[in-house]
C-alpha positions as CSV (number, residue, x, y, z in Angstrom):
1,M,132.6,114.2,83.9
2,L,129.2,114.0,83.0
3,R,127.6,115.8,80.1
4,A,123.8,116.3,79.8
5,S,122.0,115.9,76.7
6,K,122.3,118.4,73.9
7,G,119.8,121.2,74.2
8,L,119.3,120.3,78.0
9,H,120.6,123.0,80.6
10,L,120.9,121.9,84.0
11,L,121.7,124.3,86.8
12,R,122.3,122.7,90.0
13,P,121.9,125.2,93.0
14,A,125.1,125.8,95.1
15,G,125.4,123.3,98.3
16,R,122.6,121.2,97.1
17,A,123.0,117.6,97.5
18,L,122.3,114.9,95.1
19,G,118.3,114.9,94.8
20,A,117.8,118.2,95.7
21,S,115.7,120.7,93.4
22,W,117.3,121.2,90.0
23,Q,116.4,123.9,87.7
24,Y,116.0,123.5,84.0
25,G,116.6,125.9,80.7
26,A,117.2,125.8,76.9
27,A,120.8,126.8,76.7
28,V,123.4,124.3,75.7
29,A,124.7,122.2,78.7
30,P,127.9,122.8,80.2
31,E,129.8,120.3,81.9
32,V,128.4,119.1,85.3
33,D,131.1,117.9,87.6
34,A,129.7,114.6,89.3
35,S,132.3,114.3,91.9
36,A,130.4,116.4,94.4
37,D,127.6,114.2,94.0
38,A,129.5,111.1,94.4
39,A,130.8,112.5,97.6
40,D,127.2,112.9,98.6
41,A,126.7,108.9,98.4
42,A,130.3,107.7,99.7
43,S,128.8,106.4,102.6
44,L,126.5,103.8,100.6
45,G,128.4,100.5,99.5
46,D,129.7,100.3,96.1
47,R,126.9,98.6,94.4
48,T,124.6,100.5,96.3
49,R,126.2,103.9,95.4
50,G,126.6,103.2,91.9
51,A,122.6,102.1,91.7
52,A,121.8,105.5,93.8
53,L,123.5,107.5,91.7
54,R,122.2,106.5,88.3
55,Q,118.6,106.1,90.1
56,A,119.0,109.9,91.2
57,F,120.3,111.3,88.0
58,G,117.6,109.2,86.5
59,Q,114.7,110.8,88.3
60,V,116.1,114.1,87.4
61,M,115.9,113.1,83.7
62,T,112.4,111.8,84.1
63,H,111.0,115.4,84.9
64,M,112.7,117.5,82.1
65,K,110.9,118.9,79.4
66,F,113.3,118.7,76.4
67,A,113.2,121.5,73.5
68,K,115.3,118.6,71.3
69,G,116.1,115.2,72.3
70,P,119.2,113.5,71.0
71,D,117.5,112.3,68.2
72,E,116.4,115.8,67.0
73,K,112.7,114.9,68.1
74,T,110.5,116.9,70.3
75,I,110.2,115.2,73.6
76,A,107.6,117.2,75.9
77,G,107.5,115.8,79.7
78,D,107.8,112.2,79.3
79,D,107.4,110.8,82.8
80,M,108.2,107.5,81.8
81,L,111.7,108.3,80.4
82,I,113.7,106.2,82.8
83,P,117.0,105.0,81.5
84,Q,117.6,101.3,80.8
85,R,120.4,99.4,82.5
86,S,122.3,96.4,81.0
87,T,124.1,95.7,84.5
88,R,122.6,94.3,87.6
89,F,123.4,95.9,91.0
90,G,122.4,95.1,94.3
91,H,122.0,91.7,95.8
92,D,122.1,88.5,94.1
93,P,118.4,88.2,92.9
94,S,118.5,84.2,92.8
95,F,116.3,84.3,95.8
96,L,113.7,86.1,94.5
97,V,113.5,85.2,90.6
98,D,113.8,81.4,91.6
99,S,110.9,81.4,93.9
100,K,107.8,80.0,93.3
101,H,105.8,83.0,93.4
102,A,108.2,85.1,91.1
103,K,107.9,82.3,88.4
104,E,104.2,82.1,88.5
105,A,104.0,85.9,88.3
106,G,106.8,86.5,85.7
107,L,108.6,88.7,88.1
108,N,112.2,89.4,87.2
109,P,113.5,92.9,88.2
110,K,116.4,94.8,87.1
111,T,117.9,95.5,90.4
112,V,117.0,93.6,93.7
113,Y,117.8,95.0,97.2
114,R,117.1,92.6,100.0
115,N,116.7,93.5,103.9
116,L,118.9,96.7,103.9
117,T,120.0,98.3,106.9
118,V,118.2,101.1,108.3
119,A,121.2,103.4,107.7
120,E,121.4,102.2,104.0
121,L,117.7,102.7,103.5
122,Y,117.6,106.1,105.4
123,E,120.5,107.2,102.7
124,L,118.3,105.8,99.6
125,A,115.2,107.5,100.8
126,L,116.9,110.6,101.4
127,L,118.8,110.5,97.9
128,Q,115.6,109.4,95.9
129,E,112.2,110.4,97.5
130,R,110.9,113.9,97.2
131,H,109.8,115.3,100.7
132,T,111.9,113.1,102.6
133,R,113.8,114.7,105.2
134,L,115.7,114.0,108.6
135,S,113.8,115.2,111.7
136,S,115.9,117.4,114.3
137,T,116.1,114.2,116.5
138,G,117.0,111.7,113.6
139,A,113.7,110.1,112.5
140,L,112.9,110.0,108.9
141,M,110.1,112.2,107.9
142,T,108.3,111.1,104.8
143,N,105.3,111.9,102.6
144,S,102.8,109.1,101.3
145,S,101.5,111.4,98.6
146,V,98.0,111.6,97.8
147,K,96.8,108.9,100.2
148,K,97.0,109.8,103.8
149,G,95.3,106.8,105.1
150,R,93.5,103.6,104.1
151,T,90.8,103.5,101.5
152,P,88.4,101.0,102.8
153,R,86.2,100.7,99.7
154,D,89.2,100.1,97.6
155,K,89.8,96.9,99.4
156,R,89.0,93.8,97.3
157,V,89.0,90.1,98.5
158,V,89.3,87.6,95.5
159,K,85.9,85.3,95.6
160,E,87.8,81.7,95.3
161,D,86.5,78.4,95.0
162,G,88.6,77.2,98.2
163,T,87.3,80.0,100.6
164,K,84.3,82.1,99.4
165,A,82.1,79.7,101.8
166,D,84.4,81.2,104.8
167,V,84.4,85.1,103.8
168,W,81.9,87.2,105.4
169,W,79.9,89.0,102.1
170,G,77.5,91.7,101.8
171,G,75.3,93.7,104.2
172,S,77.9,95.2,106.7
173,S,80.7,93.3,105.6
174,P,84.0,95.1,104.3
175,N,85.0,92.6,102.0
176,F,84.3,93.8,98.4
177,P,84.1,90.7,96.2
178,M,86.8,90.6,93.2
179,Q,86.9,87.8,90.5
180,E,90.2,85.9,90.0
181,Q,90.7,87.3,86.5
182,E,90.6,90.7,87.8
183,F,92.9,90.1,90.4
184,L,95.5,88.4,88.0
185,I,95.0,91.7,85.8
186,N,96.0,93.8,88.5
187,R,98.8,91.6,89.7
188,Q,100.1,91.8,86.2
189,R,100.1,95.4,86.2
190,T,101.8,95.4,89.7
191,V,104.6,93.1,88.4
192,D,105.1,94.8,84.9
193,F,105.8,98.1,87.2
194,L,108.2,96.2,89.3
195,N,110.0,94.9,86.5
196,Y,110.3,98.3,84.8
197,V,111.5,100.5,87.6
198,E,115.1,100.7,88.2
199,Q,115.4,98.7,91.7
200,V,113.0,96.9,93.9
201,Y,113.5,96.7,97.8
202,V,112.5,93.3,99.4
203,V,111.6,92.8,103.0
204,D,111.8,89.1,104.3
205,A,110.6,88.9,107.5
206,F,108.0,87.2,110.1
207,V,104.8,87.7,111.7
208,N,103.7,86.6,114.9
209,W,106.0,86.0,117.8
210,K,105.1,82.8,118.7
211,K,107.6,80.5,116.7
212,S,105.0,77.7,116.4
213,A,102.6,80.3,114.6
214,R,105.2,82.1,112.4
215,M,104.4,83.1,108.9
216,K,106.9,84.0,106.4
217,I,106.0,87.5,105.0
218,R,107.9,88.6,101.6
219,V,107.1,92.4,100.5
220,L,108.2,94.0,97.4
221,C,108.2,97.6,97.0
222,T,109.8,100.6,95.2
223,R,110.2,103.1,98.0
224,P,113.0,103.0,100.9
225,Y,110.4,104.4,102.9
226,H,107.9,101.5,102.3
227,A,110.7,99.0,103.1
228,L,111.8,100.7,106.2
229,F,108.1,100.8,107.3
230,M,108.1,96.8,107.1
231,H,111.3,96.3,108.6
232,N,110.1,98.1,111.4
233,M,106.5,96.5,111.7
234,L,107.4,92.8,111.0
235,I,109.6,90.8,113.2
236,R,113.1,90.8,112.1
237,P,115.1,87.6,111.1
238,T,118.5,86.9,112.2
239,A,121.2,86.3,109.7
240,E,120.6,82.4,110.2
241,E,117.1,82.8,109.5
242,L,117.1,84.7,106.5
243,A,119.6,82.7,104.9
244,D,116.9,79.6,105.7
245,F,114.2,81.8,104.7
246,G,113.2,79.8,101.5
247,E,109.6,80.2,100.2
248,P,107.3,83.0,101.7
249,D,104.2,81.8,103.4
250,F,102.7,85.3,102.0
251,V,103.7,87.9,99.3
252,I,103.2,91.4,98.9
253,F,103.4,93.3,95.7
254,N,103.3,96.7,96.3
255,A,103.4,98.9,93.3
256,G,101.5,102.1,95.2
257,V,103.3,104.9,93.1
258,F,101.5,103.3,90.1
259,P,97.6,103.6,89.4
260,A,95.3,100.7,89.0
261,N,93.4,100.9,85.5
262,K,90.1,102.1,86.2
263,M,88.9,100.5,83.0
264,T,89.5,97.2,85.0
265,A,86.2,95.3,85.9
266,G,85.3,96.4,89.7
267,M,87.4,99.2,90.1
268,T,85.9,102.1,92.0
269,S,89.2,104.4,92.0
270,N,93.1,104.4,90.7
271,A,93.7,102.4,94.1
272,S,93.1,98.8,94.6
273,I,94.1,97.1,97.2
274,D,93.3,93.1,96.2
275,L,93.8,89.9,98.6
276,S,94.1,86.3,97.4
277,F,93.9,83.4,99.8
278,K,94.3,81.1,96.8
279,H,97.5,82.8,95.5
280,N,98.7,84.0,99.2
281,E,99.1,87.5,97.8
282,L,98.4,91.0,98.1
283,V,98.6,93.5,95.5
284,I,98.5,97.3,95.9
285,L,97.8,99.5,93.5
286,G,97.6,103.4,93.4
287,S,98.3,104.1,97.2
288,Q,101.6,105.0,98.7
289,Y,100.0,104.9,102.2
290,A,102.3,102.5,104.3
291,G,99.3,101.2,106.3
292,E,97.8,99.4,103.7
293,M,100.5,97.0,103.8
294,K,100.2,96.6,108.0
295,K,96.7,96.2,107.9
296,G,96.8,93.7,104.9
297,V,99.1,91.2,106.8
298,F,96.6,91.5,109.7
299,T,93.6,90.8,107.4
300,V,95.5,87.9,106.4
301,L,96.0,87.0,110.1
302,N,92.0,87.4,110.8
303,Y,91.3,84.6,108.1
304,L,94.3,82.2,108.8
305,M,94.3,82.2,112.7
306,P,90.8,81.2,113.1
307,K,91.1,78.3,110.8
308,R,93.8,77.0,113.3
309,G,91.8,77.4,116.7
310,V,93.7,80.7,117.2
311,L,91.6,83.9,118.0
312,S,93.3,86.9,116.5
313,L,92.6,90.7,118.2
314,H,92.8,94.2,117.3
315,S,93.7,95.1,120.6
316,G,96.9,96.3,122.8
317,C,98.1,94.1,125.6
318,N,100.5,94.6,128.9
319,M,101.5,92.2,131.6
320,G,101.9,92.8,135.3
321,K,105.1,91.9,137.1
322,E,103.3,88.8,138.5
323,G,102.9,87.6,134.7
324,D,99.0,88.7,134.5
325,V,97.8,89.6,131.1
326,S,95.5,92.3,130.1
327,L,94.0,93.1,126.9
328,F,92.9,96.6,125.6
329,F,90.0,96.9,122.9
330,G,89.1,100.4,121.6
331,L,88.5,102.3,118.5
332,S,90.4,105.5,117.6
333,G,90.5,108.2,120.4
334,T,89.5,105.7,123.2
335,G,93.0,105.6,124.8
336,K,94.1,102.3,123.7
337,T,97.7,103.1,123.1
338,T,97.7,105.5,126.0
339,L,96.3,102.9,128.5
340,S,98.2,100.0,127.4
341,A,101.4,102.0,127.7
342,D,101.7,101.4,131.6
343,P,105.3,102.2,132.8
344,N,104.5,99.7,135.6
345,R,103.3,96.9,133.3
346,P,105.6,95.7,130.7
347,L,104.2,96.3,126.9
348,I,103.7,93.0,124.7
349,G,102.2,95.1,122.0
350,D,99.9,98.0,120.8
351,D,97.6,96.8,118.1
352,E,97.8,93.4,116.8
353,H,97.6,90.0,118.7
354,C,96.7,86.3,118.4
355,W,95.3,84.1,121.4
356,D,96.0,80.7,121.3
357,D,95.9,77.7,123.9
358,E,99.1,78.7,125.8
359,G,98.3,82.6,125.8
360,V,98.7,85.8,123.9
361,F,101.3,86.8,121.4
362,N,101.9,89.8,119.4
363,A,101.7,89.4,115.8
364,E,104.0,92.8,114.9
365,G,107.7,93.6,115.6
366,G,106.8,97.4,115.6
367,C,104.4,100.2,116.4
368,Y,102.2,102.3,114.4
369,A,100.9,105.1,116.9
370,K,98.9,108.5,115.9
371,A,101.6,111.3,116.1
372,I,98.7,114.2,116.2
373,G,99.0,116.0,119.8
374,L,101.9,113.8,120.8
375,K,103.2,115.1,124.0
376,A,106.4,113.9,126.1
377,E,104.5,114.3,129.4
378,K,101.2,112.3,128.0
379,E,103.2,109.4,126.2
380,P,106.8,109.7,127.0
381,D,107.7,106.1,125.8
382,I,106.5,107.3,122.3
383,W,107.8,110.6,122.5
384,R,111.5,108.9,123.1
385,A,111.2,106.5,120.2
386,V,111.0,109.4,117.6
387,K,114.9,109.1,116.9
388,F,117.1,107.4,114.3
389,G,115.0,104.3,112.9
390,T,111.7,106.0,113.2
391,I,109.5,107.2,110.4
392,L,107.4,110.1,111.0
393,E,104.7,110.0,108.3
394,N,102.9,113.2,106.9
395,V,103.7,115.4,109.6
396,D,104.7,119.0,109.7
397,Y,107.9,120.5,110.5
398,D,110.0,123.5,110.6
399,Y,111.9,123.6,107.3
400,H,115.0,125.1,109.0
401,T,115.4,123.5,112.4
402,R,113.4,120.1,111.0
403,V,111.8,120.0,114.9
404,V,108.2,118.4,114.1
405,D,104.9,120.1,115.1
406,F,102.9,117.4,116.1
407,D,100.1,119.5,116.8
408,S,99.7,120.4,113.2
409,A,97.4,118.7,110.8
410,K,98.8,120.6,108.1
411,F,98.6,117.4,105.7
412,T,96.3,115.1,107.7
413,E,95.1,114.6,111.1
414,N,96.5,110.8,110.7
415,T,100.1,112.0,111.1
416,R,101.6,108.5,112.2
417,I,105.0,107.1,113.9
418,C,106.2,104.1,113.2
419,Y,109.0,102.3,115.4
420,P,110.5,98.9,116.5
421,I,108.7,97.7,119.5
422,D,112.1,97.3,121.4
423,F,112.4,101.3,120.9
424,I,110.0,101.1,124.3
425,P,112.1,100.6,127.2
426,N,109.4,99.0,128.8
427,A,108.6,96.1,126.1
428,H,108.4,92.7,127.0
429,I,110.7,90.6,124.3
430,P,109.6,88.4,123.3
431,C,106.5,89.5,123.0
432,V,104.4,86.5,124.5
433,G,102.4,86.2,127.6
434,G,100.1,83.8,129.2
435,H,96.3,83.9,129.0
436,P,94.6,87.3,130.0
437,K,93.1,87.8,133.5
438,N,91.2,90.9,132.5
439,I,89.9,92.3,129.2
440,M,89.3,96.3,128.8
441,L,86.7,97.0,126.3
442,L,87.5,100.7,125.7
443,C,84.8,103.4,124.6
444,C,84.6,106.9,124.7
445,D,81.0,108.0,125.1
446,A,80.4,111.5,124.2
447,F,76.7,111.1,125.5
448,G,77.8,110.9,128.6
449,V,75.6,108.4,130.0
450,L,77.8,105.2,130.3
451,P,79.7,104.6,133.6
452,P,83.5,104.8,133.7
453,V,84.0,101.1,134.5
454,S,81.5,98.4,134.9
455,K,81.9,94.7,134.8
456,L,80.1,92.7,132.1
457,T,78.6,89.2,132.0
458,P,80.0,86.8,129.1
459,E,76.8,87.6,127.3
460,Q,77.4,91.6,127.7
461,A,80.8,91.0,126.7
462,M,80.1,89.3,123.6
463,Y,77.5,92.0,122.4
464,M,79.8,94.8,123.2
465,F,82.5,93.2,121.6
466,V,80.4,92.8,118.3
467,S,79.1,96.3,118.7
468,G,82.4,97.8,119.0
469,Y,81.2,101.2,120.0
470,T,82.6,104.9,120.9
471,A,81.5,108.2,119.6
472,K,82.5,111.1,117.3
473,V,82.8,114.3,118.8
474,A,81.9,118.0,117.2
475,G,85.0,119.2,115.6
476,T,86.7,115.8,114.6
477,E,85.1,115.7,111.2
478,V,83.4,118.2,108.9
479,G,79.9,118.5,109.4
480,V,79.7,116.8,112.6
481,T,78.0,119.4,115.3
482,E,76.4,116.6,117.5
483,P,78.1,113.6,119.2
484,Q,77.5,110.6,116.7
485,A,77.6,107.1,117.8
486,T,80.0,104.9,115.8
487,F,80.3,100.9,115.6
488,S,83.1,98.9,114.3
489,A,82.5,95.1,114.9
490,C,84.9,93.4,116.9
491,F,86.8,96.9,117.4
492,G,88.1,96.7,113.7
493,S,85.3,95.4,111.3
494,V,87.4,96.6,108.2
495,F,89.8,94.0,108.9
496,L,87.4,91.2,109.4
497,V,87.1,88.1,106.9
498,W,85.1,85.8,109.1
499,H,81.6,86.8,110.2
500,P,81.8,88.9,113.7
501,M,80.0,86.4,115.5
502,K,82.5,83.7,114.6
503,Y,85.3,85.8,116.3
504,A,82.9,86.7,119.4
505,Q,82.0,83.1,119.8
506,M,85.8,82.0,120.0
507,L,86.0,85.1,122.6
508,A,83.5,83.7,124.6
509,E,84.8,80.0,124.5
510,K,88.4,81.5,125.9
511,M,86.9,84.0,128.3
512,K,84.8,81.2,129.9
513,K,87.8,78.4,129.9
514,H,90.1,80.9,131.4
515,K,87.7,82.6,133.6
516,V,88.8,86.2,132.5
517,N,87.4,89.3,133.7
518,V,85.7,91.7,131.1
519,W,85.4,95.4,132.0
520,L,83.8,98.1,129.9
521,L,85.6,101.4,130.5
522,N,84.0,104.5,129.1
523,T,87.1,107.3,128.7
524,G,84.6,109.9,127.6
525,W,82.2,112.5,129.1
526,V,80.4,112.7,132.5
527,G,77.7,115.0,133.8
528,G,76.3,115.7,130.4
529,K,77.4,114.8,126.9
530,F,79.9,116.6,125.0
531,G,79.8,120.3,124.9
532,V,77.8,120.5,128.5
533,G,79.6,117.5,130.7
534,S,83.5,117.3,130.9
535,R,86.1,114.7,129.8
536,I,86.8,111.6,132.2
537,S,90.3,112.5,134.0
538,L,93.0,110.4,132.5
539,K,94.0,109.9,136.3
540,Y,90.4,108.4,137.3
541,T,90.7,106.0,134.4
542,R,94.2,104.9,135.4
543,G,93.2,104.8,139.1
544,I,90.4,102.3,137.8
545,L,92.5,100.5,135.9
546,D,95.0,100.1,139.1
547,A,92.1,98.7,141.1
548,I,91.3,96.1,138.5
549,H,94.8,94.9,138.0
550,S,95.1,94.9,142.0
551,G,92.0,92.6,142.2
552,E,90.3,95.5,144.3
553,L,87.8,96.4,141.9
554,E,86.5,92.7,141.5
555,K,85.6,92.4,145.1
556,T,83.8,95.7,145.5
557,K,79.6,95.6,145.7
558,M,78.2,96.3,142.4
559,T,75.0,98.2,141.2
560,K,73.0,97.3,138.0
561,T,72.3,100.2,135.9
562,D,69.0,100.8,133.9
563,V,68.8,99.8,130.3
564,F,72.2,98.2,129.6
565,G,72.0,96.5,133.2
566,L,75.8,97.1,133.6
567,S,77.5,95.9,137.0
568,V,79.0,99.3,138.1
569,P,81.3,99.2,141.4
570,E,79.8,101.6,144.2
571,A,83.2,102.7,145.1
572,C,86.9,102.9,143.6
573,P,90.1,104.7,145.2
574,G,90.6,108.1,144.2
575,V,87.4,107.9,141.7
576,P,84.5,110.3,143.0
577,S,81.1,108.7,143.5
578,E,79.5,111.0,141.2
579,V,81.7,110.2,138.4
580,L,81.3,106.3,138.9
581,M,77.3,106.7,138.7
582,P,76.9,109.1,135.9
583,H,73.0,110.0,136.4
584,T,74.2,111.6,139.7
585,A,76.5,114.4,137.9
586,W,73.4,115.1,135.7
587,K,71.3,118.3,136.5
588,D,68.3,116.9,134.6
589,R,67.4,113.3,135.5
590,S,64.9,113.1,132.7
591,Q,67.4,114.1,130.2
592,F,69.9,111.7,131.4
593,D,67.4,108.9,131.0
594,L,65.9,109.7,127.7
595,Q,69.7,109.9,126.3
596,L,70.3,106.4,127.9
597,Q,67.2,105.1,126.0
598,Q,68.4,106.6,122.9
599,L,71.8,105.3,123.2
600,G,70.2,102.0,123.5
601,G,68.1,102.3,120.6
602,M,71.2,103.2,118.6
603,F,73.0,99.3,120.1
604,A,69.7,97.7,119.2
605,E,69.5,98.9,115.8
606,N,73.4,98.4,114.9
607,F,73.3,94.9,116.4
608,N,70.3,93.8,114.0
609,K,73.1,94.0,111.1
610,Y,74.5,91.1,112.2
611,L,71.7,88.6,113.0
612,D,72.5,86.9,109.8
613,G,75.6,85.6,111.9
614,E,73.1,82.5,113.3
615,K,74.0,80.5,110.1
616,Y,77.8,80.8,111.1
617,V,77.3,80.1,115.1
618,G,73.9,78.8,115.5
619,P,70.8,81.0,116.7
620,E,71.1,80.0,120.3
621,L,74.5,81.7,120.8
622,V,73.0,84.9,119.0
623,K,69.5,84.8,120.7
624,S,71.3,85.0,124.1
625,M,73.8,87.8,123.3
626,R,71.0,89.8,122.3
627,E,68.5,89.2,124.8
628,Q,71.0,88.8,127.8
629,G,73.8,90.9,126.7
630,G,71.8,93.7,124.9
631,P,69.9,96.9,126.1
632,T,66.3,96.6,127.4
633,V,64.7,99.6,125.3
634,D,61.6,101.8,126.2
635,W,60.9,102.2,122.3
636,K,57.3,104.1,123.4
637,M,59.6,106.4,125.3
638,L,61.3,107.1,122.2
639,G,58.4,107.5,120.3
640,V,59.5,105.1,117.5
641,P,58.9,101.4,116.7
642,P,61.7,98.6,117.6
643,P,64.0,97.9,114.7
644,K,62.6,94.7,112.5
645,A,64.8,91.6,113.3
C-alpha cells in the first residue's frame, strides 16, 4: 500500500486509470491502494512498468498544492517537485552516455528507453501525457501544447568558421545567424533538463533510403509522442543495424517542453530551434510541435546533400509500372499529396527526396499529411492509414466515442497525421527509383489567369522553381479578403541553407542531362479569380496527369501565352478547351489581360530578391533565367515603374 504525504488528500475517481484526473483536498490522506494502478500497467515490461508507475505518480505530485509538506514547511504548487531516483530503470545507457556527443555535452540521463516498440510508446503516452487518447480506429491522438506549427522566426543557424561561407544569410534568407556561444548555452540548458527529468526516450534510425547515402540520426526526447513520431518518420533499423549503430551522424536534443531563456542573446521568444553544422546537432527548446524535428533533419539534408553533388528536393514522388518517375513540387493547398498518391502509380514518397547520379530516393520512412478535411473518397489511402501506429496531432474528436472530426479546426487548421510509409498499400519499398521523366510544378492560381497545364523550357523551369508560386484565397487567414500571391523559393524556402540559385542550378543540370520534361500545373481557378470563377476540377487535373504520363500531351500541338510565354497544349483528352486556354473562359478579355500583367509584375518583383545569387552561380545563369524564363511585363499598362534590379 502507498500512503500519501501528511496533509495531502488524494481522491481517485472511480474507474479511472492511472494518469487520469485527480482531485485534491487538505484532509489527512487515507491509504491509497496501488494494486489497481499496477493492473493498468500490467502490459508493460517489468522495468518499464516500474518506471511508468513512478513517473505517473510523480506527475501527480508535481501539480499538488501542499498545505504542509513533510518537513512542516509550506509548499505552494512547486512544479519542479519531481522525486529523485537512485536506481536506473530502462535500457542499458552505456550506448548513450559513452558516445562522443554525450560526453561532450555532459549528457547523463537517469533513465533511458531506446527504440521502444509502438505498443510500448502507446502505453507510456497514454499513462503520462495529458490530452492523449486512443481514437476509435486505434490511432494515438496527441496535442503539441501551445505551438501548433513550426515557428520559422525562432529557427537559428550557428555562424561557424567552417560553414558560414556556404550559408545563405540576410535579405530573404530564412537562416537567422546565431553565435556558437549562444548555441552552447541553449544546448547546456537542454542537456540539464534531459539529465533532470525521470526518463529520456532515444530513437536511433536512418535518413535516406539509398544505403550509400544514409545518415544515422539520434533523437533524444522526453515525450513518448515525440519518440513515436520519429519512429514513424525516420527509416527504422533492423535489430542487426541497431546493434551496430555506433556513433550517430547527427543528434537532436529535444527539450521542447522546457522553454528557452529569453535573456540569452538573440532569442525572440521562449522557443528556440538551433542548428549547428560544426557539432552536427539540433537543439529544441520551447516548442513541442513534432514537425520541428522532421524539418530540422530536412534542413540538414538541404545543406549536406548538395555538398556531395546530390540535389535535395521538397517534393512528392511516384513511379509508373514501367519505372518512369514523376516529381511533384508544390506549396500547401496545391494538391501535392493528393496528386502524388495515384492508385495506378506506386508511391516513392510524399514530401522529401534526393536526386543523385543514379536516380531519386525518399529521405523518410513515413508520411506527415495534413488531416484537415480528410475524406475517405478523396484520399482513401491516407484515410485507411488512420489506425494503430498512426499519430493524430491536434485533432478534435468526440470525447465519448473517440471518433475524429477531421473537418474541425477547433485547435488549429494545421491538424496532422503521421504514419509509416508502409501503411500505404501502394508504396514502393525500398523507396528508391530511377531518374525522373516528368516534373510537375504545382500552383493554385487564385487569380484565374494561368492555364491548368503548360510545358516549360529549362529557363522557365528554373525561374518557376526559384519563384515557388501559389496564392492564398479569402478565408484561409484572418484579414485575407482578396487573392494574395505567395512565393516560397524552391517550394520550401524556410528549409533552404544554400542560396536558391544553387538548387536551381543543380536542377537545371540534372534536367538537361536526363532530358526531363517540366510541366506547370495550375490546380486553382478558371473563368475568373477566386469569388468569380470556379476551381479546376480534380478530374481534369488527373486527366492531364494521365496524358502526361502516357506521353500523349508531349506530342500535342502547343500555343504560346502572353506575358509568361507558356506553351499550352491545344487539346487534352477529357479536358474542355475553355479550361485549357483560360482567357476564353473570362467574360471580359481586358480584365483578364490586366490581371495577367499584374501577376507577371508580382513574379518580377519577387524574383529581384534573388539576384544576389550571381555570386553563387555566376551572372549568366541568373540573366538567362530572368530574361528567357521570366514574364514580359507591360509596366505602362500597370501604371507603375519596373522594380529596380
